[in-house]
Backbone bond lengths (Angstrom), bond angles and torsions (degrees), N, CA, C in turn:
res aa  C-N    CA-C-N  psi(-1)  N-CA   C-N-CA  omega(-1)  CA-C   N-CA-C  phi
1 M - - - 1.447 - - 1.560 107.23 -
2 L 1.355 113.95 -57.37 1.439 119.78 -175.54 1.523 112.57 -67.45
3 R 1.339 116.41 -33.68 1.473 118.86 172.43 1.543 112.30 -62.31
4 Q 1.328 115.61 -41.45 1.483 120.18 178.78 1.524 112.40 -61.58
5 L 1.347 115.56 -40.05 1.440 123.09 -178.97 1.562 106.80 -68.72
6 A 1.319 117.91 -45.18 1.442 118.90 176.84 1.522 113.89 -58.33
7 R 1.289 117.55 -40.92 1.541 122.46 176.03 1.452 109.96 -63.87
8 T 1.327 118.22 -42.65 1.476 121.40 -178.37 1.564 108.69 -64.45
9 L 1.298 117.29 -46.33 1.439 121.26 178.04 1.538 113.85 -59.49
10 L 1.311 112.03 -41.63 1.514 119.39 178.46 1.514 110.95 -63.28
11 I 1.272 115.39 -46.20 1.585 121.00 177.99 1.487 107.21 -61.59
12 A 1.361 118.87 -47.42 1.494 118.60 -179.57 1.535 110.11 -60.51
13 A 1.277 117.72 -43.62 1.481 120.11 178.14 1.513 112.86 -58.07
14 L 1.290 115.24 -43.25 1.495 119.87 178.50 1.510 110.16 -66.36
15 V 1.311 116.88 -42.88 1.478 120.66 178.07 1.503 110.76 -55.81
16 F 1.310 115.18 -49.84 1.477 116.48 -175.68 1.498 111.42 -75.81
17 S 1.274 121.85 -27.91 1.473 123.97 -178.55 1.520 110.63 -67.84
18 I 1.337 117.68 -32.57 1.436 120.80 -179.22 1.542 112.29 -96.86
19 G 1.314 118.46 -1.71 1.458 120.98 176.70 1.477 114.74 81.88
20 L 1.328 116.99 19.30 1.480 122.42 -179.43 1.495 113.03 -65.59
21 H 1.439 116.06 -28.86 1.402 118.87 -177.97 1.556 112.64 -63.11
22 W 1.325 116.06 -28.80 1.522 118.01 173.68 1.490 113.81 -68.64
23 V 1.357 116.52 -35.81 1.444 119.31 173.63 1.509 112.01 -62.02
24 V 1.325 117.39 -49.72 1.436 123.36 176.93 1.586 111.82 -55.68
25 L 1.317 116.87 -50.61 1.456 117.21 177.84 1.531 113.14 -62.12
26 Q 1.367 118.67 -39.99 1.402 119.33 179.81 1.492 113.29 -66.56
27 S 1.305 115.67 -37.97 1.503 120.77 174.28 1.483 114.33 -62.57
28 A 1.405 116.54 -38.39 1.388 121.50 174.69 1.520 111.49 -64.65
29 A 1.320 116.80 -44.84 1.455 121.23 174.98 1.500 112.54 -56.57
30 W 1.299 114.06 -49.29 1.538 114.31 -179.50 1.548 112.56 -62.40
31 A 1.353 115.80 -40.53 1.503 115.01 -179.67 1.515 110.51 -63.94
32 G 1.359 119.00 -39.89 1.434 122.95 178.81 1.577 110.38 -65.03
33 M 1.319 117.45 -38.27 1.397 120.13 -179.56 1.514 111.04 -70.35
34 I 1.324 118.24 -40.70 1.473 119.62 176.07 1.452 109.41 -60.35
35 V 1.234 123.67 -46.32 1.461 127.28 178.20 1.539 109.86 -59.46
36 T 1.324 116.68 -53.47 1.473 119.57 -179.13 1.458 114.57 -63.43
37 Y 1.328 119.67 -46.14 1.503 120.42 178.85 1.498 112.28 -69.80
38 S 1.291 118.55 -31.56 1.519 120.36 -179.90 1.541 106.90 -68.27
39 I 1.329 120.10 -44.00 1.422 120.31 178.70 1.508 112.38 -66.10
40 Q 1.364 116.86 -42.37 1.487 121.08 177.23 1.513 111.95 -59.22
41 E 1.369 118.36 -46.97 1.412 121.71 -174.67 1.490 114.03 -88.13
42 G 1.342 118.03 -17.14 1.421 121.47 -177.80 1.506 115.50 80.06
43 S 1.308 118.70 11.72 1.487 124.11 -178.57 1.453 111.11 -146.43
44 L 1.375 115.93 126.76 1.537 118.04 174.31 1.435 113.62 -61.85
45 L 1.298 122.60 -37.08 1.454 123.88 -179.79 1.549 109.04 -64.91
46 T 1.305 119.94 -40.30 1.458 123.05 -178.30 1.529 107.51 -71.28
47 G 1.286 116.81 -38.05 1.494 120.42 179.86 1.512 112.54 -65.83
48 M 1.365 115.24 -37.90 1.470 119.01 -178.66 1.616 105.91 -75.34
49 S 1.302 116.51 -37.27 1.474 119.50 176.17 1.500 113.39 -60.15
50 Q 1.307 119.01 -44.46 1.409 124.26 176.33 1.572 114.56 -67.98
51 T 1.289 113.57 -31.55 1.467 118.67 175.90 1.472 114.05 -63.82
52 F 1.298 120.36 -42.70 1.440 126.60 -170.20 1.579 112.14 -102.92
53 D 1.358 117.36 4.85 1.479 115.27 -176.16 1.510 114.15 -87.19
54 A 1.328 116.73 -4.14 1.453 123.84 178.25 1.534 113.70 70.70
55 E 1.313 117.90 5.27 1.452 122.23 179.30 1.561 111.17 -101.02
56 H 1.225 117.43 -12.36 1.460 123.85 -178.75 1.499 115.10 -124.88
57 P 1.368 117.53 55.31 1.490 114.95 -175.79 1.532 111.22 -75.67
58 C 1.338 114.05 152.27 1.462 118.93 175.10 1.534 110.37 -96.41
59 A 1.275 117.37 175.55 1.468 123.12 -179.51 1.507 113.23 -62.28
60 L 1.320 114.72 -35.89 1.534 117.12 179.61 1.462 110.77 -71.71
61 C 1.404 119.33 -34.73 1.465 121.70 175.23 1.508 109.12 -61.35
62 G 1.302 119.13 -43.99 1.451 122.80 178.04 1.496 110.99 -61.03
63 A 1.293 118.96 -42.43 1.499 122.41 179.69 1.491 110.58 -64.24
64 V 1.344 115.97 -41.10 1.437 119.12 -178.06 1.600 109.51 -67.84
65 W 1.315 115.89 -42.72 1.497 120.04 176.00 1.503 111.43 -58.83
66 T 1.328 117.13 -46.28 1.482 122.77 -179.01 1.476 108.16 -62.13
67 G 1.300 119.87 -45.72 1.425 124.71 -174.90 1.597 110.88 -67.20
68 T 1.318 115.82 -41.87 1.448 117.41 178.11 1.490 113.06 -66.76
69 Q 1.407 114.85 -39.44 1.524 116.90 177.38 1.501 108.26 -63.57
70 K 1.350 120.76 -42.43 1.488 122.04 -178.82 1.515 111.05 -63.01
71 E 1.293 115.05 -40.54 1.491 118.48 178.59 1.484 111.21 -65.42
72 K 1.429 121.16 -38.06 1.401 122.01 176.83 1.558 112.40 -63.70
73 E 1.344 113.64 -41.25 1.476 116.08 175.39 1.524 114.05 -63.29
74 D 1.283 117.27 -41.29 1.460 122.32 176.75 1.497 111.92 -61.17
75 T 1.390 116.68 -38.85 1.415 121.15 179.98 1.525 111.70 -68.05
76 R 1.344 116.21 -37.61 1.430 119.35 177.92 1.578 111.26 -69.19
77 Q 1.320 115.55 -34.55 1.471 117.95 177.97 1.506 108.68 -68.71
78 K 1.334 115.95 -40.02 1.453 117.13 -177.61 1.551 110.42 -67.92
79 K 1.340 116.48 -37.10 1.492 117.26 175.52 1.465 112.11 -62.78
80 E 1.430 118.30 -41.13 1.508 116.55 179.58 1.502 110.31 -66.22
81 T 1.336 115.49 -40.70 1.477 118.72 176.89 1.446 111.96 -59.02
82 H 1.352 119.13 -43.75 1.454 126.15 -178.89 1.515 110.63 -60.15
83 K 1.384 114.96 -43.93 1.440 121.32 177.35 1.544 113.63 -61.64
84 K 1.349 112.47 -42.25 1.446 117.65 -178.82 1.563 109.58 -66.91
85 L 1.327 113.73 -39.22 1.503 119.70 177.73 1.533 110.13 -63.13
86 L 1.310 118.19 -43.83 1.484 119.77 -179.89 1.473 112.43 -66.80
87 L 1.401 117.92 -35.58 1.423 118.04 178.46 1.501 109.26 -70.89
88 T 1.278 118.98 -39.81 1.472 120.46 179.40 1.532 111.94 -64.22
89 L 1.310 116.08 -39.85 1.446 119.50 174.42 1.523 114.53 -62.85
90 A 1.385 113.98 -39.78 1.450 115.51 178.17 1.495 113.39 -68.09
91 V 1.327 118.94 -36.15 1.457 125.07 174.62 1.543 109.95 -62.30
92 L 1.347 114.54 -45.86 1.434 117.43 179.95 1.519 115.07 -65.39
93 E 1.311 113.56 -40.45 1.443 121.08 178.99 1.550 109.88 -61.57
94 R 1.304 116.18 -42.92 1.483 121.33 179.81 1.572 110.24 -65.20
95 A 1.341 115.03 -43.54 1.432 119.63 -172.31 1.544 111.10 -79.36
96 V 1.348 118.35 -33.57 1.463 120.95 -170.85 1.544 112.27 -105.30
97 L 1.345 115.90 -44.85 1.426 120.21 -167.92 1.543 112.18 -90.02
98 T 1.275 119.80 -20.79 1.417 121.69 -177.04 1.551 109.83 -82.54
99 P 1.344 114.92 129.28 1.490 116.02 -177.66 1.518 109.03 -73.79
100 P 1.300 118.78 162.59 1.391 121.31 -178.34 1.518 111.83 -68.35
101 D 1.321 116.91 160.64 1.511 118.55 -178.33 1.523 113.17 -81.37
102 F 1.362 118.36 -3.94 1.361 121.71 177.59 1.562 111.20 -128.27
103 V 1.323 114.47 163.78 1.478 117.29 176.86 1.549 105.35 -128.79
104 I 1.294 111.88 132.19 1.527 118.35 176.88 1.534 108.02 -95.80
105 L 1.394 113.40 121.57 1.461 115.91 178.40 1.518 108.64 -78.69
106 S 1.279 116.18 164.42 1.467 122.12 -174.26 1.560 109.58 -67.53
107 T 1.303 119.11 -35.13 1.453 121.71 179.15 1.508 110.62 -67.04
108 E 1.335 118.35 -34.51 1.430 121.29 -178.51 1.522 112.62 -70.45
109 L 1.365 115.58 -20.71 1.491 117.71 -178.73 1.434 112.94 -67.06
110 K 1.383 118.74 -21.39 1.457 121.54 -173.85 1.556 108.38 -85.71
111 Q 1.332 119.21 -10.12 1.403 122.05 -178.16 1.549 111.94 -103.32
112 S 1.275 115.56 156.72 1.388 121.23 177.07 1.537 109.67 -79.97
113 P 1.326 120.42 157.13 1.438 121.25 179.72 1.610 111.03 -61.93
114 V 1.358 116.46 -31.11 1.473 118.25 -179.00 1.550 108.88 -70.20
115 E 1.348 119.19 -42.78 1.459 121.77 178.88 1.539 110.57 -61.98
116 M 1.281 119.81 -36.26 1.452 121.38 -179.10 1.507 109.97 -68.61
117 E 1.330 119.71 -35.77 1.460 121.10 -176.87 1.555 112.10 -79.77
118 L 1.316 120.79 -31.66 1.407 123.54 -171.51 1.554 111.22 -86.12
119 R 1.257 120.12 -27.09 1.427 121.05 -178.25 1.539 111.29 -77.18
120 P 1.321 115.01 138.46 1.538 117.39 179.47 1.543 105.70 -77.61
121 P 1.317 115.07 158.18 1.431 122.00 178.85 1.542 108.55 -63.45
122 V 1.363 115.47 146.02 1.429 119.66 179.75 1.593 104.80 -116.62
123 P 1.305 120.84 133.58 1.474 126.93 -16.10 1.516 109.05 -68.94
124 P 1.398 118.07 160.76 1.466 119.57 179.62 1.493 108.98 -67.20
125 P 1.342 113.89 149.47 1.484 114.90 177.84 1.495 113.29 -68.45
126 R 1.358 116.08 145.14 1.515 119.40 179.06 1.516 106.44 -105.15
127 R 1.305 111.74 147.82 1.452 119.48 -179.65 1.545 107.78 -70.90
128 G 1.368 115.12 128.28 1.479 120.64 172.19 1.513 106.87 85.03
129 A 1.332 124.71 2.55 1.408 124.36 -176.47 1.533 107.41 -66.25
130 G 1.301 111.86 137.74 1.480 117.25 177.93 1.555 111.12 89.33
131 L 1.256 117.35 -1.38 1.453 119.99 -178.53 1.503 109.63 -95.31
132 I 1.339 120.52 122.30 1.420 120.53 179.90 1.491 107.12 -115.61
133 L 1.413 112.64 131.14 1.442 116.30 -179.91 1.520 109.53 -106.78
134 V 1.265 114.77 125.41 1.489 121.57 178.17 1.523 108.58 -101.55
135 G 1.396 115.18 124.45 1.418 112.38 -175.06 1.469 116.34 -138.62
């Protein structure tokens, strides 16, 4: 019993997430319109013609159209919000989570920045150091 309920809820969630409920409602509206217009006009062909000519919409067709348009607007707003969120997270990650490009050693902490820049490296570099000639 619980497993069947879980399956039903899962299927319902999938149906609504892909917008299939609008297709079902629109199909029901068209079926009702075909029956209604065919009875009114006395001809199935005329009833079908009036159903799909977009000049004779029913209340359910209007509700489906309004619902799908509102859903599209909501989707656009969600995408914009999602983009803003991703941009904010990227900026925060760069500002907070990225380590600095340099490392300060503990001996350097005792010196002022001016002293560190003015003193030459110890030992001074030698010209040609590290160059091995094979001959």
